[in-house]
N, C-alpha and C positions, 0 to 999 in steps of 0.2 A: 426396511426393518420389519421383523415378523409381527404379526397380529396375534394377540394373546386371546385364547378362548376364554369366555366369561368364568369357566370353572376354575381358572387359575388366578382369580382375583385375591386369594388369600392363601397363606402357607398351609392352612388346614385342608385345602382342596387337593394337595399333592399326594401321590402315592408314596410308598415307603422309600424307594430309591431316590426319587426326585426330592423328597423332603430332606433326606440325608444330605444331598448335594446342596440344597438351599441352606440348611443349618450350618454346614461347614463354610459355605461361601460368605455368609454374613458375619462370621467370626474373623475373616481375613481383613486386613487393613491395607488400603491403597492397592497398587498393582501387585499381582502375584503370578508366579508361573504354575504350570501344571504340576511340577515337582513339589512346590510349596503346598499346593492344594492337596495332593495325594498324601503328603506327610501328615498334615492336620487331619485329613480324613481317616488315616490309619489309626490315629490316636483316639478320635471320637467314635469310630465304628470299626473296630479291629477285625470283625468277622466278614466285612464286605470284600468280595473278590476285587483285587486291584485292577483287573482288566475291565471292570465295569465302572471305574472312576473316570469320567470323561467330562471335564468342565466345558469343553467347546460345544457340547450339545445344548447348552443352556444360555447361549449368547443371543442378545437381542439383534446383533448386527452380523450374524454368521449362520449359514445353513450347512448342516451336515447331512449325509445320507441317512434317512430314516428318522430324523428328529423333528419333522414338521409339526408334530403334536406335543412337543415337549414344552414345559413352562420356560419362560425366559426371564432371568434375573441377573445375568452377567453381561458385561461389555468386553469385547475383544479389541485389543489395540492394533490389530492388523499384523501382528508379529507373533510373539510367544507369551504374551501376558494378558491377564484378565483382571476385572475388578467388579465388585458387587454393586448393583444399581437398584435392586429390588424388583418386586413383581409389578406388572401393570405398565402399559405403554406411557402413561403420563408420569411414572416414577413417584406417584403419590402414596404408595403403600409399601415402602421398603421394609418397614417394621410394623406390620398391621396390628399386632397385639398392642404395641405401645401407642400407636396412633389412636386406637379406640379409646385410650385413656387420656387423650389430649396432648400427646407428646409430638414434637415436630419431626418430620421425616428428614433424613440426610439429603443434601442437595444432589440433584441428578447431574452427572457430568455431561459436558457437551459431546456430541458424536465425534468419533475419530475421523479426521479428513485427510490424514497422511498415511502413506504406506510404511513409514518408519515406526518402529515401536515407540510408544510414549514412555518417557522416563519416569520411573517411580520417584516419589518424594523421599529423598534420602534424609534420614534423621540419624545423626551420629550417635544419639543416645537411645535409639530404639532397640534395646536389648530384648531378647526373646527367651521363652522357657519352653523349648521344643525338644522332646526326647529324640534320641538317635533312632533311626528306623529299626524295626525288628525287636525292640526291647519288650520283654515279657512283663505283663502287669498282673499276673496271678498272685494274689497274696498268700503268704505262708500262714495257714489257718492257726496253727499252734502258737506261733510267735505273736500274731496280732491279738489273739484272745488274751494271752499273757499280758500284753501291753495295755489293753483296756482295763483289765483287773488291777494292774499295778497303778495306772493313772488314777483310777477312781478311789483307790485306797490311800494314796499319798496325802498326808496331812496338809502340806503346803499347797498342793493342787486343789484340795477341797476348800481351803480358805480363799484361794483366788476365785474359784467358781462361785462360792457363796457371795463374795464381795461384788463381783460383776453382776450376777443374777439379781442381787438385792436391789439394784437401782435400774436394771434393764429387763425386769420380768415382763414388761409390756412393751418393750421397744423404747425408742426415744419419744419424749413428751415435750410439747411446746412449753417454754419457760424453764425447763430443767436441763437443757442440752449441755450447758457448760459443766454443771456438777456431775452429770452422767458421764461425760467424756473424761473428766478428771478422775473419777472413780475407776473407770475402765483402764485408763492409762496407768494408774497406781497399781491396780490389781495385777496387771500383766507386765509391768515394768517395760513399757514400750519406749521409754526414754525420749518422749517428745518434749520439745521446749515449751515452757508454759505459755509463752506468747502465741505460739502456734495454736494451742488449744482455744485461746480466746478468739483468735481470728476464725477458726473453723466453727466454733460454737455460734458466733455472731452471724456467720454466713448461713448456717442451717436455720437458725431462728428467723432470720430475715426472710428466707424463702421456704418456710416450713411446709406450706401447702404443696409447693413444687417437689420438695424432698419426699413428702408422703406419696405424691403421685408417681414419682420415679420408682419408689420402692414397690408400689402396687403393680408396676409393669415388669418387675423382675421375674425371672423364670426359675422354678425349682431345678436344682442342679442334677436331680435324677433324670430330668428330661433333656436339658441342654444348657449351655452357657447363656446367660442373659445377653441380650442384644448389645453390641458394642457402643451404640449411641447412648443407651440408658446407663450402661456401666461407666462410660466416660464422664457423663455429667455427674454421676454420684461421686466418682473419685475426685472430680474437680472441686467439690466442697472442701476437700482436705488438702489438695496439693496445688491449687491455683492461688494466685494473689501473693501477698507478702508473707508467706510462710517460709521457713528455712528448708523446706523439702524433707523434713524429718518424720512427719507422721505417716509413713508408708505402712508400717505394720499396724499402727493404730487404725488407719483407714480400713484395712481389711477386717480387723476385729470388730470395729464399729458397724460395718456393713453386715457382718455375720449376725450380730445381736439385733440389728434392725430388721433383717430378713434371714432368719437362721437356715431356712431350707434352700436358699438361693446362693449364698456366699460362704466360702470357707476362709478361716483365718490363715494368714501367711506370715511366717517369721523365719528367723535364722535357722532354728533347729529343723523345722519341717521342710523348708525350701532346700536347704543344703543336703539333707538326707535324700529326698526325692530326686533332686537334681543330680546328685552324685551317682545314684544307682541307675538313672535313666540317661545319663550324659546330657542333661538338659541345662546345665549351668547351676547357679546358686543365688543366694540372697544378696551377696556382694555386688552382683551385676545390676541391682536396682538402685545403687547408691547415687548415681548421677542422673537418674531419669526424671523428666518433668512429668506433668500430669498425663499428657498423651502417651508418653513412653511407658509410664507405670501402668496405665490402662491396658496397653498391649500386652505387657508382661503378665499382668494379673489375669487377663482373659486366657492367656496360654496356660497359666497355672490352674485355673478353674477347669480348663479343657482336659487337663491331665487327671484331675480329681474325678471329673465326669467319666472319663474313659476307664479309670480304675473301678468306678461304680458299675459300669456296664460289664466289665470283665469278671466281676465278682458278685453278681446280683444275689445268688443264693446265700453265699457266705455272709454278705453284709446284712441280710435280714436276721441271720443268727447272731451277728455281732450287736445289732441294735437291741435284740432281746436280752443278750448278755449285759449290755450297758444298762438297760432298764432294771435288771435284777441287782446290779452292783452299784448303781447311782440312783438311789430311790427318791431323792429330794424332789419336791414338787417343782422347784425352780429349774430342774433339768429337763422337764418334759417339753418346754417350748423350743429348746435348741436341739433336741434329740433327732438324729437323722444322718444321712450320708455325709454332709460337710463336717459335722462335729465329730462323728465317729472316726473319720480318717484323720482329722486334726489331732485327736487324742493319740492315735497310733503313731503318727508322724512325729509329733512333739516328743512323745516318750522315748521312742527309739532313736530320735535324732539328737538327744542330749549328749554332750561330750562324754559323760560317764557311761553311756550306753554304746560307745563306738563299736565294741565287739559284737553287739547284737544287730547293728544296722543292716548287715547283709541278709538278715532273716526276714526282712520285710516282704520280699518276693520269693517264690519258690525257685 
């Protein structure tokens, strides 16, 4: 097994190309192929030359020509698959940023001792939200500007925004979680069962310090998707235990208001519009997902939002300025940014009465 130079003890030590490989790898769940990796890479970093996407260069138990000084954070199964194990020979820093905040690392898998490919963990309910290769994500400037202005001027939308922001202007607060979730649920009509809200609120209140710690470990979506271990634990507050698996949209909206720069809301309108245009699936594919499956799907969804942000950096800055001019309420400032801007666009253009405009999302 390769020895890691000390300068590779943290993701921040990596050069641009190596860091891109690292960030894509840690978004993958379980065993994955080079094709799986390349597809996710193309979404996250569409400008990278496909010929330079080589996961085998980063394996702890494999040596390629010319990769002796590469960082190692993947494990090879001896065949055609890889999985993420983190930086460092002891496997103790797979998610260094989260660990610095006291979060546990994922377990390091045992070394592969067979020449046969290891079998991935098949989960029949592990739906994905992965665009078909080659899909263009350049936004149509005129269409998205029109959508933002229309969204911000709509009386019903304004009422929803005021209602939610009124109780979540500072995020979730200990002792108020149940009422805050209820208001959020009512404002956006997420159709969660009342009993689910009680279960979720009690779980968050009981582990409020942990909830806060996890949120502080989340990553702004302009940089990358939050580590899957952190995201999974946050989603578990909503979807684990005796809930009816209904608060899926509520979970994403709650995470957005808890950490507005890190998480984007997801619902029928937004997911169906984006999934349809990119051949990535839709919201109905989440209906039977458990907590782990929904975490995978939501990480995929956030990955697409991140990729759109990368492909439209200059335009998005203009859109954020336009949003500030047309949604001037002080309650808007906390949530203003990439996740909310794209959510406004996707929600407005994804409404059934806007079906004729949906194709104008991208050029």
